[in-house]
C-alpha positions, 0 to 999 in steps of 0.5 A: 474576448478570444485568446491569442493562438499561442495562449491555447493549450496543446491538447493531450496527445493519444501517444506522446513523449509523456503519458498521453490519453490512451496511457491514462485511459488504460489505468482508468478503465482497469481501476474502474473495473476493479472498483465496480466488480470487487469490494472487500467490504467487511474490513472497510465497512467496520472501520468507516463505522468506527470512525463515525463512532469516534465522531460521536465520542468526540461530540459527546465529550468522551473521546478517550472512551472510544476503544471501550465504546467500539469494543462493547458495540463489537461484542454485540455484533454491532458492525456486522449484519445478522448473516455474519457471526456476531463474534467476528464483528471487529473491534477498533484494532488500528491506531487512533490516528487512522480513525481520526483521519477517516473521521475528518473525511467522513465529517460531511456525511456524518453532518448530513446524516444528522440533518437528514437521516440516511437509511443506507448510512453505513453503505454511504460511509463505506463508499465514501471511504473508498473514494478517499483511497482513490483520491489519495492514490491520485494525490500520491501519484502527483507527489511521487512525480514531484519527488521524481522531478527533484531527483531527475534532471529530465521532467519527461522521465519524472512524468513517466515515473509517476505514470509507472507508479499509478499504473501498477497492479498494486494500486488496483489490487491493494487499494481498490479490490482489497479496499484498504487505506494503506495508500495513506502511509505510502503518500506520507512516505513519498512526502517524507522522501521529498524532505529527506532528499532536500536534507530536511531530516526533521520534516522527514522524521515527523512525516514518517512518525505519522506514517508509522501510526498507520502502519508500523513497517515504515520504521524499518525504512527510517532507521537505515535511511537516517544511518545513511544520512547522519553519522553523529550518534546524538543526532541519530538518537534525536531523529529516531526518537522523533520518528517513533514519538507519535506512535509511542504517544498514541499507544501510551495515552489510550493504554492508560485512559481507555480500558477497551484499548488494552482488551482490543490489543490483547485480541489483536496480538493473538491473531494478526500481529506480525511481532510474533513472526519476527522470531519464527524464522530462525537459524538454529545453533548453540544454546539459542536460535537466531532470528533471520529477519533481525540478523539481516536487518541489523546487517542492512543498518550496519551497511547504511551507517558505514556507507559513504556514497558519493553525492551522485550515488546517494539517491540510489543508495537510499532507495536500495536500503529502503527497498532491502529493509522492507523486502527483508520484512516481507521475506521472513514475516507474515504479511497481508497483501495490502502491505505490499503497496509500501514497496511501490515507491522503491520499486519504481525508482529502482526500475528507473535507475537501471541501465536496462529499463526494459529488463527492470520492467520485466523483473517488476512484472515477474514479482507482480505476477508472483504476488497476484497469484499468491494472493489469489491462492491465499487471500482471495475470498468470495465476499470480495466479489459478492460484496461488489457494486456489480454483484449487488445490481445484478443479483437475480439475473445470474446463478449464485457463484458456481466457481468464484476462484478458478485459478485457486480451484485449478491449483487444488485440483492438480495438487499444486501449492503456492510455492511456485508463485510465491517463489517467483514473487520473492525471486523478483524482489531479490533479482530487482535488488541484485540487478540494481546493485550490480548496475550501480557498482561501478557507474553512477545511478541512472536516476538523474540521467535523461530518459531516452528509451523507445516509447513504443516498445516501452508502452507494450511492457507497461500495458502488459504490467498493468493488465496483470490485474485482469487475472484477478478481475476476469475469472470470477466475472466470466464464471458469474456471467456464464450462468444466467438464470 
C-alpha cells in the first residue's frame, strides 16, 4: 500500500536552514578519523578490566572487597602487558559509581565471555567501552538540543546549538582520542540543567550528585547556580547536602568496608589529585597566603547570591556563573585535557547568547586552538597513536614512528614553551566571559531570540572550528606514512 504524497518525509538537504547532510558528514568523518588513528589505550584498558572485575566481585558475593581485589591484582601487574612496568599498573582510583556504570555496559560482553571464552577479551572490553563514549556523546547532543529548545524560542537555533556542541573538537579530542568517559558527567550536567531551568531543583541536585561521582568538578557549578535560584538559607543547605550526598556515601562506605580503597586513595593523593593544587597559586601577604582560586570562587558565589536577574536574563546569568566557576578552576588548578569537556555546554550557550555570533565563534576557535596546542605539548604521547586501530593493522608496512609529534619537536627545537598557546587558551576563556557580560549588561540575552544569521558564512567558521582537530590527527599520520618499508 502506497503512502500519500504528503506523508513522505522530506529527505535531508545537503545544506539547509538546519544542519544538513554535509554538516553531519564533516563531524562523522573527523570523529571516525580520530577513532581509527588514535586511542589512549592504557587508561580505558585498565578501567574496563576493573569494571569486569567488579562484576566478578558482585557475582561471587564480595562487592565490598572490589578495591582490595583490584589493588592486589594491580600490584602483580595484572592490568598491563609484560612490556609495561608492573609497578605502573593502575589501581581502581575512581568512584564506585563509574565502575558500576561501566559494568552495566559491559555485562553483555561479560556474559558472552563466560559462555564462549574470548581469547581477546581485554581488547573487546576496551573497544566496547569506546563505543559507550561515542554513544553517550550522541545522546548528549540530543539532550543538549532538547535543553536548547527549552531555552530558545527558535527550534532552528536549538538544532544549530546541538550541532555546535557535537561538532566541537573537544568531543573528538577528549572523548575519542583521549579515550575517556568524561562525556558521562557532561550528559548528567545537561540533564540537570534541564531540571534547573524548569525550577525542579531537587531533580537538578540529584543528577548533579551522580555527576559529582564521576568528576568532582560539577560541585563548583552546583553551588553558584543554587545561590542564584534560591535565597532561603535552609533550602540552600538542603539542596547542597543533596548535591554531595551520593559522593559522600560512596566515599564513606568503601572507606569503612574495603581496606584497598584507603590504600588506593593514598596513592592517588600523592599524584593526580587536584586538591593539593587548590592552595598552590596564592597571594602572599600578612602572616599567611591567600588561595587565588578559593578567593575568586567565593566572590563568584557571593555575586550569585546577591544577583536578582530579571526573568529574561536568568538563563544567561546561570550559564555565565557556571562557566566562570569552572574557568576559575582550570585557570588556577592542575587539569587534565579531558576535563575541559565540562566547559562545552556553557561555551555553546554563551556563544549562542551573543549579539555578534560570528565573533563568539572566533573566540571559541581561539580558546580551542590554544587548548589543543597546549595539550599536544604537554599531554600527547606516542602510545596514543601506536595503540590505535590503524597502527595495529599496518605494523610491518611502515617504519616505527620517526617523529610522532612534529609540533612538539618544533617547539623544542626552537626553544619555545607552552606559554603562548596556554595564554591563548585562557585568554579565549576570559574574553568569552567578558564579551558575554558586556553584551548583556544593558540588553536582554539573545538566547531566546530568533537565529537570523547568514548560514553560508557561519558554516565556514563552523567547519574551521571542527577542522582544528586535524592538527592533532595529521602530523603523526603524515610522519608515519612518509616512512614505508
